[in-house]
C-alpha positions in Angstrom: 67.6 -158.0 116.1 71.0 -157.0 117.9 71.0 -153.4 115.8 67.7 -152.8 117.2 68.7 -153.5 120.4 71.3 -151.0 120.3 69.9 -147.5 120.9 73.3 -145.8 120.8 74.3 -147.2 117.1 70.5 -146.1 115.9 70.5 -142.6 117.0 74.2 -142.4 115.3 73.0 -142.9 112.2 69.9 -141.4 112.5 71.9 -137.6 113.3 73.0 -136.8 109.7 70.0 -138.0 108.5 68.3 -135.2 110.9 71.4 -132.9 110.3 70.6 -133.3 106.2 66.4 -132.7 106.9 67.1 -129.3 108.9 69.9 -128.1 106.6 67.1 -128.8 103.4 64.6 -127.0 105.8 67.3 -124.0 106.6 68.1 -123.7 102.6 64.4 -123.5 101.7 63.8 -121.1 104.3 66.7 -118.8 103.1 65.6 -119.2 99.2 62.1 -118.2 100.2 63.4 -115.1 102.6 65.9 -114.2 99.2 62.4 -114.3 97.1 60.4 -112.3 99.2 63.1 -109.9 99.4 63.3 -108.8 95.4 63.9 -107.0 94.4 66.8 -106.0 96.4 69.0 -104.4 93.9 68.7 -102.8 90.4 67.0 -105.0 87.7 68.6 -104.8 84.2 66.4 -104.7 80.9 68.3 -105.8 78.2 66.9 -104.1 74.7 67.9 -106.1 71.2 68.1 -102.8 69.0 70.5 -99.7 69.3 69.4 -96.6 71.8 67.3 -93.9 69.8 65.2 -96.5 68.0 61.1 -96.7 68.4 61.8 -100.1 70.5 64.4 -98.7 72.9 62.2 -95.7 73.1 59.3 -97.9 74.3 61.7 -100.0 76.8 63.0 -97.1 78.5 59.2 -95.6 79.1 58.5 -99.1 80.1 61.7 -99.5 82.5 60.9 -95.7 84.0 57.9 -96.8 84.9 58.7 -100.9 86.4 61.2 -99.1 88.4 58.8 -97.1 90.2 56.2 -100.1 90.8 59.6 -102.3 91.9 61.5 -99.6 93.8 64.3 -100.3 92.3 66.5 -98.2 89.6 65.2 -100.4 86.1 68.4 -100.0 84.2 68.3 -100.6 80.3 71.2 -102.2 78.6 71.2 -102.2 74.9 73.0 -105.2 73.3 71.8 -104.6 69.1 73.2 -107.0 66.2 72.2 -110.2 64.9 68.3 -109.1 64.6 68.0 -109.9 68.2 69.6 -113.1 69.0 72.7 -111.4 70.8 70.6 -109.9 73.2 68.2 -112.7 73.7 70.6 -115.4 74.0 72.5 -113.2 76.5 69.6 -113.2 78.6 69.0 -116.7 78.2 72.1 -117.7 80.0 72.2 -115.4 82.6 71.5 -115.8 86.3 67.7 -117.0 86.9 66.9 -114.8 89.5 64.9 -112.2 88.0 67.3 -109.6 87.4 68.5 -109.4 84.0 65.6 -109.4 81.5 64.8 -108.8 77.6 62.7 -107.0 76.3 62.2 -109.0 73.3 60.5 -109.0 69.9 58.9 -111.0 67.5 62.0 -111.9 65.5 63.9 -112.7 68.1 61.7 -115.2 69.8 59.3 -116.6 66.9 60.7 -115.8 64.0 64.6 -116.5 64.3 64.3 -119.9 65.4 62.8 -121.2 62.5 65.2 -120.0 59.8 68.3 -120.4 62.1 68.2 -124.2 63.1 72.3 -123.2 64.8 70.4 -120.7 67.0 72.2 -120.4 70.3 69.2 -120.8 72.4 65.6 -122.3 71.6 62.9 -119.9 73.5 60.3 -122.4 74.8 63.6 -123.8 76.6 65.8 -121.2 77.5 63.4 -118.4 78.8 60.2 -117.5 80.6 57.6 -114.8 79.6 56.9 -112.1 82.2 54.6 -110.2 80.0 53.3 -109.6 76.5 53.5 -105.6 76.4 52.1 -104.4 73.5 51.7 -104.8 69.9 53.3 -103.0 67.1 51.2 -103.2 63.9 52.1 -102.3 60.4 50.4 -100.3 58.0 50.4 -101.4 54.5 51.5 -97.3 52.4 52.3 -96.5 49.2 53.5 -93.3 47.4 50.9 -90.7 47.0 52.0 -90.4 43.7 51.0 -94.1 42.3 47.1 -92.3 42.9 46.3 -94.9 44.7 43.3 -93.9 46.8 42.7 -97.6 48.9 43.5 -100.7 49.8 41.4 -102.5 47.2 42.4 -100.1 44.2 46.4 -101.1 45.4 45.0 -104.6 45.1 43.6 -104.2 41.4 46.7 -102.3 40.3 48.8 -105.1 41.6 47.0 -107.8 40.3 47.0 -105.6 37.1 50.8 -105.3 36.8 52.2 -108.2 38.5 55.7 -107.8 39.6 55.5 -104.2 39.0 55.0 -102.8 42.4 58.1 -103.0 44.7 57.7 -102.9 48.9 60.7 -102.0 50.8 61.6 -103.6 54.3 64.4 -103.2 56.7 65.6 -106.8 55.9 64.4 -110.3 55.1 63.3 -111.9 57.5 62.1 -109.3 59.7 58.6 -108.7 60.8 57.8 -105.8 58.2 58.9 -108.5 55.3 56.7 -111.3 56.1 53.5 -108.9 56.7 54.3 -108.0 53.4 54.4 -112.3 52.3 51.8 -113.0 54.3 49.4 -110.0 52.3 50.6 -111.3 48.9 49.6 -114.7 50.4 46.5 -113.6 51.0 45.4 -111.5 48.4 46.8 -113.3 45.6 49.2 -110.0 44.2 52.4 -110.1 43.5 54.7 -107.8 44.5 58.9 -107.9 44.6 60.4 -107.9 48.3 63.2 -105.2 48.3 65.1 -105.6 51.5 67.2 -102.5 53.2 69.0 -102.0 56.0 66.9 -100.3 58.1 63.4 -98.6 58.0 64.7 -95.4 57.0 66.6 -95.9 53.4 63.5 -98.0 52.5 61.4 -95.2 53.5 63.9 -92.7 51.6 63.9 -95.2 48.4 60.1 -95.1 48.7 59.7 -91.4 48.9 62.2 -91.0 45.9 60.2 -93.5 43.7 61.9 -96.4 43.4 59.9 -98.8 45.3 55.9 -98.5 45.4 55.0 -99.7 48.8 56.2 -100.8 52.5 54.4 -102.8 55.4 56.1 -99.7 57.8 55.4 -99.7 61.6 52.7 -97.7 63.1 55.5 -95.8 64.9 56.8 -94.4 61.8 54.1 -93.9 59.5 51.9 -91.2 61.0 54.0 -88.2 60.1 54.5 -89.4 57.0 51.1 -89.7 55.9 50.3 -86.3 57.7 52.9 -84.6 55.2 50.7 -86.0 52.4 53.6 -88.2 51.0 52.5 -91.4 51.6 49.1 -93.3 51.4 48.0 -95.4 54.7 45.6 -98.3 52.7 45.3 -100.6 55.8 46.4 -101.7 59.3 47.8 -105.3 60.3 46.1 -105.4 63.6 43.1 -106.8 64.3 41.6 -102.8 65.6 42.1 -99.8 64.1 44.7 -97.5 65.5 43.7 -94.6 67.9 46.4 -92.5 65.6 45.3 -93.6 61.9 41.4 -94.2 63.0 39.6 -94.0 59.4 42.3 -96.3 58.0 41.0 -99.8 58.1 42.1 -103.0 59.2 43.3 -105.6 55.9 41.0 -107.8 58.2 37.6 -105.8 57.7 38.5 -105.2 54.0 37.4 -108.8 53.2 40.2 -110.6 54.3 39.3 -112.5 57.8 41.7 -113.7 60.1 45.0 -111.3 58.6 46.9 -109.8 61.4 50.1 -109.3 62.0 52.3 -107.2 64.7 55.6 -106.9 65.7 55.1 -108.5 69.4 57.1 -106.7 72.7 57.5 -108.7 75.6 59.9 -109.4 78.4 61.2 -112.3 79.4 63.4 -113.4 81.7 65.7 -116.6 82.2 63.8 -120.1 82.2 64.2 -121.0 86.1 63.2 -117.6 87.3 61.5 -118.9 90.5 57.4 -118.1 89.9 57.2 -115.5 92.5 59.6 -113.1 91.7 58.2 -113.6 87.7 55.0 -113.0 89.3 56.3 -109.7 91.1 57.8 -108.6 87.8 54.5 -108.8 86.0 52.9 -107.1 88.5 55.2 -104.3 87.9 55.6 -104.3 84.1 51.9 -104.7 83.9 51.2 -102.0 86.3 54.0 -99.7 84.8 51.8 -100.1 81.4 49.2 -99.1 82.9 50.3 -95.9 84.1 48.8 -92.8 82.9 51.9 -91.7 80.9 52.7 -95.0 79.4 48.9 -95.0 78.0 49.7 -91.5 76.8 52.6 -91.9 75.4 52.3 -95.6 73.5 48.9 -95.2 72.2 50.4 -91.9 70.7 52.7 -93.6 68.7 49.9 -96.3 67.2 50.8 -98.9 69.5 48.4 -101.3 71.1 49.1 -102.4 75.0 49.0 -106.1 75.9 50.1 -106.3 79.3 48.7 -109.6 80.3 49.5 -112.2 82.1 53.0 -114.6 82.1 50.7 -117.7 80.8 49.0 -115.5 78.2 52.6 -113.7 77.0 53.6 -117.6 76.8 50.7 -118.6 74.6 50.8 -115.4 72.0 54.9 -116.0 71.1 53.6 -119.8 70.1 50.9 -117.9 68.5 53.4 -116.2 66.5 55.9 -119.0 65.8 52.8 -120.8 64.2 51.8 -118.2 61.9 55.2 -117.3 60.4 55.9 -121.2 59.8 53.7 -121.3 56.7 55.4 -118.0 55.5 58.7 -119.2 56.4 58.6 -122.3 54.7 57.3 -121.0 51.5 59.8 -118.6 51.1 62.5 -121.1 52.1 64.2 -118.7 54.5 67.7 -120.4 56.1 70.6 -119.0 58.0 
């Protein structure tokens, strides 16, 4: 009662509380204002591969179109190495303000976490999806001199001569390699995996007669098919490609549900404000829907997705679930 009877003391005790409330309100208003001004400086799009590669070329196209949408430059920064882990970890550790993004692919987001228990980042914990930009399907190709005209013949020949055919990839545990392994599981064929340091030496050995087949990225396959040096037998996506309209999907050839792609997606560090992620999504989707992007991306055999952050996050979880049985069967570890 004595305490309540002393108004001066009550006011003195309440004054710090009132100041704290006002300060919090002020900080909230400042943060909202800062988010509302985003972006106020250039945005960096980190690419996990070296300059000039197919992923880098597409990322630069997306960056150019995003810059027009955002009204700020979007600068591509290449940080290659460790199958994409270096760039992905770099972005995961960046300040979550929307100014540092990763143009990630299936390898660093869905496959590496399955095979490397010591990986420095966890995608579901350290990153937030902005958009699933596009799919890069694979094309099952064989050397033309084999005389194989279609996928059915390929399966029949491989079953008749188990272990004879070798298929090349740009390295163990890459999406191309795992696509070949998934194809083996689906069809029951026995073909040998031959890893290389990239697609180029693998293609050289394919043409030179040292291996018989590849699960080649759609970006790379068209010139080889047009030259007559390789035969495209099937594509790994759920729909046919605009660049190879006469080549059927594996699924439509009697293997329903078969689907693989090398996903390309934009991620930001976890903790990036939702309204900033929303602005980045709008810019990225708008960039991918421009006439220039559609023409160039479709012309390389890629499929534009350009979805919401929530949908992109689901896609990567689905990718992880798709590859987990393959990784487990092969006992792939780092």
